[in-house]
C-alpha positions in Angstrom: 0.0 0.0 0.0 2.8 2.4 0.9 4.4 1.9 -2.5 1.2 2.9 -4.2 0.9 6.0 -2.2 4.5 6.9 -2.9 4.1 6.7 -6.6 0.9 8.6 -6.5 2.6 11.4 -4.6 5.4 11.6 -7.1 3.0 11.8 -10.0 1.3 14.8 -8.3 4.2 16.8 -6.9 7.4 15.4 -8.4 8.8 15.6 -11.9 8.3 19.4 -11.9 11.3 20.6 -13.8 9.5 23.5 -15.4 8.0 24.8 -12.1 9.3 26.5 -9.0 9.8 23.2 -7.1 11.7 20.0 -7.8 11.9 16.5 -6.3 15.3 14.8 -6.1 15.9 11.2 -5.1 18.8 10.5 -2.6 20.3 7.4 -1.2 21.8 7.3 2.2 25.5 8.2 1.6 27.0 10.0 4.6 28.4 12.6 4.9 27.2 13.5 1.4 23.6 12.7 1.9 22.0 11.9 5.3 18.3 11.4 6.1 18.4 11.3 9.9 21.9 12.2 11.1 22.7 12.6 14.8 24.1 16.1 14.1 20.9 17.1 12.3 23.0 18.0 9.2 21.5 16.8 5.9 24.8 16.1 4.1 26.9 18.5 2.0 25.4 17.4 -1.3 21.9 18.1 -0.1 23.0 21.5 1.2 24.7 22.3 -2.2 21.4 21.4 -4.0 19.3 23.5 -1.6 21.5 26.6 -1.9 21.9 26.4 -5.7 18.2 26.0 -6.3 17.3 28.7 -3.7 19.3 31.2 -5.7 17.1 30.3 -8.7 13.9 30.7 -6.7 13.3 26.9 -6.7 12.4 24.8 -3.7 13.8 21.2 -3.4 12.0 18.2 -2.0 14.4 15.4 -1.1 13.1 11.8 -1.1 15.3 9.0 0.3 15.2 5.5 -1.3 17.6 2.7 -2.2 20.1 3.6 -4.9 18.7 1.4 -7.7 15.2 2.7 -7.1 16.5 6.3 -7.2 18.0 5.7 -10.6 14.8 4.0 -11.8 12.7 7.0 -10.7 15.0 9.4 -12.5 15.1 7.3 -15.7 11.3 7.4 -16.1 10.9 11.0 -15.0 9.1 10.3 -11.7 11.6 12.6 -10.0 13.5 15.5 -11.5 16.9 13.9 -10.7 19.1 12.1 -8.3 21.0 14.2 -5.8 24.4 13.1 -7.0 26.0 10.3 -9.1 28.9 9.3 -11.2 28.9 9.5 -15.0 28.6 6.3 -17.0 27.7 5.6 -20.7 24.5 3.8 -19.6 23.4 6.7 -17.4 24.0 9.2 -20.2 21.0 7.7 -22.0 18.6 9.1 -19.4 20.5 11.6 -17.3 22.0 15.0 -17.7 25.1 15.6 -15.7 25.8 19.0 -14.0 29.2 20.6 -13.7 31.3 18.6 -11.2 29.7 18.8 -7.8 32.7 17.3 -6.0 35.1 14.4 -5.9 34.9 10.9 -4.5 37.3 8.0 -3.8 36.4 4.3 -4.4 38.3 1.2 -3.4 38.5 -2.0 -1.6 37.9 -2.6 2.1 39.5 -5.6 3.8 39.9 -6.8 7.3 43.1 -5.4 8.7 44.0 -8.7 10.3 44.1 -10.3 6.9 47.1 -8.2 5.9 46.2 -7.7 2.3 48.7 -5.3 0.5 49.4 -4.0 -3.0 45.7 -3.7 -3.9 45.7 -0.8 -6.4 43.6 -2.3 -9.2 40.3 -4.2 -9.4 42.2 -7.0 -11.1 44.1 -7.5 -7.9 41.0 -9.1 -6.4 41.7 -12.3 -8.4 39.5 -15.2 -7.4 38.6 -13.7 -4.0 35.0 -12.9 -3.1 34.0 -9.2 -3.3 30.8 -7.5 -2.2 29.4 -4.3 -3.9 26.2 -2.4 -3.7 23.9 -3.2 -6.6 23.5 -0.4 -9.1 26.7 1.5 -8.2 28.7 2.4 -11.3 31.8 0.6 -9.9 30.1 -2.7 -10.5 31.0 -2.2 -14.1 34.7 -2.2 -13.2 34.3 -5.7 -11.7 32.7 -7.0 -14.9 35.3 -5.3 -17.1 38.1 -7.0 -15.0 36.3 -10.3 -15.4 35.9 -10.8 -11.6 33.8 -13.8 -11.0 33.0 -14.0 -7.3 30.8 -10.9 -7.0 28.1 -10.6 -4.2 25.6 -7.8 -4.9 24.4 -5.9 -1.8 21.8 -3.4 -0.8 23.6 -1.1 1.6 26.8 -0.3 3.6 25.8 -2.1 6.7 25.1 -5.4 4.9 28.5 -5.1 3.1 30.5 -4.5 6.2 28.6 -7.2 8.2 29.5 -9.8 5.5 33.1 -8.6 5.6 33.3 -8.9 9.4 31.7 -12.4 9.2 34.2 -13.6 6.6 31.5 -14.1 4.0 33.4 -11.8 1.5 37.1 -11.1 1.3 36.6 -7.5 0.1 34.0 -4.8 0.2 34.1 -2.5 -2.9 32.7 0.9 -2.2 33.3 4.6 -1.7 35.5 5.7 1.1 33.5 8.5 2.8 30.2 6.6 3.6 32.0 3.4 4.6 34.6 5.2 6.8 31.7 7.3 8.3 29.8 4.1 9.2 32.9 2.5 10.7 33.9 5.5 12.7 30.4 5.8 14.3 30.7 2.1 15.4 34.3 2.4 16.6 35.4 -0.2 14.0 37.8 2.0 12.0 40.9 0.1 13.1 39.5 -3.2 12.1 39.4 -2.4 8.4 42.0 -1.3 5.8 41.0 0.9 2.8 42.8 0.4 -0.6 42.0 3.2 -3.0 41.4 2.2 -6.6 40.1 5.4 -8.2 39.4 9.1 -7.4 37.3 11.4 -9.6 34.4 13.8 -10.2 30.8 13.2 -9.4 27.8 15.3 -10.4 24.2 16.2 -9.7 22.1 14.3 -12.2 18.8 15.4 -13.9 16.3 13.2 -15.7 16.2 13.6 -19.5 12.6 12.3 -19.4 11.1 15.6 -18.4 10.3 18.8 -20.2 12.4 21.7 -19.1 15.3 19.6 -17.7 17.9 21.3 -19.9 16.8 24.7 -18.7 16.9 23.4 -15.1 20.5 22.1 -15.7 21.6 25.5 -16.9 20.1 27.1 -13.8 21.8 24.6 -11.6 25.3 25.0 -13.2 24.9 28.8 -12.9 24.1 28.6 -9.2 26.9 26.0 -8.6 29.5 28.3 -10.1 28.2 31.1 -7.9 28.4 29.2 -4.6 32.0 28.1 -5.5 33.0 31.6 -6.4 31.6 33.4 -3.4 32.8 30.9 -0.8 29.5 29.3 0.1 30.6 25.9 -1.2 33.6 25.8 1.0 31.6 27.1 4.0 29.2 24.2 3.6 32.0 21.6 3.3 33.6 23.1 6.5 30.6 22.0 8.6 31.4 18.4 7.8 35.1 18.4 8.7 
């Protein structure tokens, strides 16, 4: 029943690129995006979106959902976009990408007691078992490297739980949300992070809506403004 109500609400109030309000789908990804943080902060990506659109006279409604569902909603124009994402050829079919919103690091997490070293490429996984959140663009890296023992997951807590229980050898994810999760549980020393890549990410708007190209231009204009006047750095400073 709740699913029916959710979709009905989106049809009424979301997908509003041509109006003075927009709906963006977010997945839990601290400290970038946080639905109910102990600090009360929403995450710096959410603050970037709110500030950028405020300057354009547009209000933002944030809806939290699993990552795959967020992409699905954006693909079919049920939301105006996803708060932030990486660029892939597949996503280019249904998303517009803003100017770079920030940078993110991705890599492999292993138990420190295992003593894994020299992990700098996905290929270094070999025949070990690796877990990764379903729908993340880094899944494509595993397939490209012909990694066979892949376990698809739904969230950070599931991935780390499987790592601690020895059900996977590596957890492949982004550093910030995983390290945030570990720090809050006093488990940081138990895990070692091996960086594989570091690059830009973007705010991502649905191509399946009228007015989305205009919205993209407004967003990029506002993003340049907050970077130039120091607002961008002030927001980031709250999370350090």
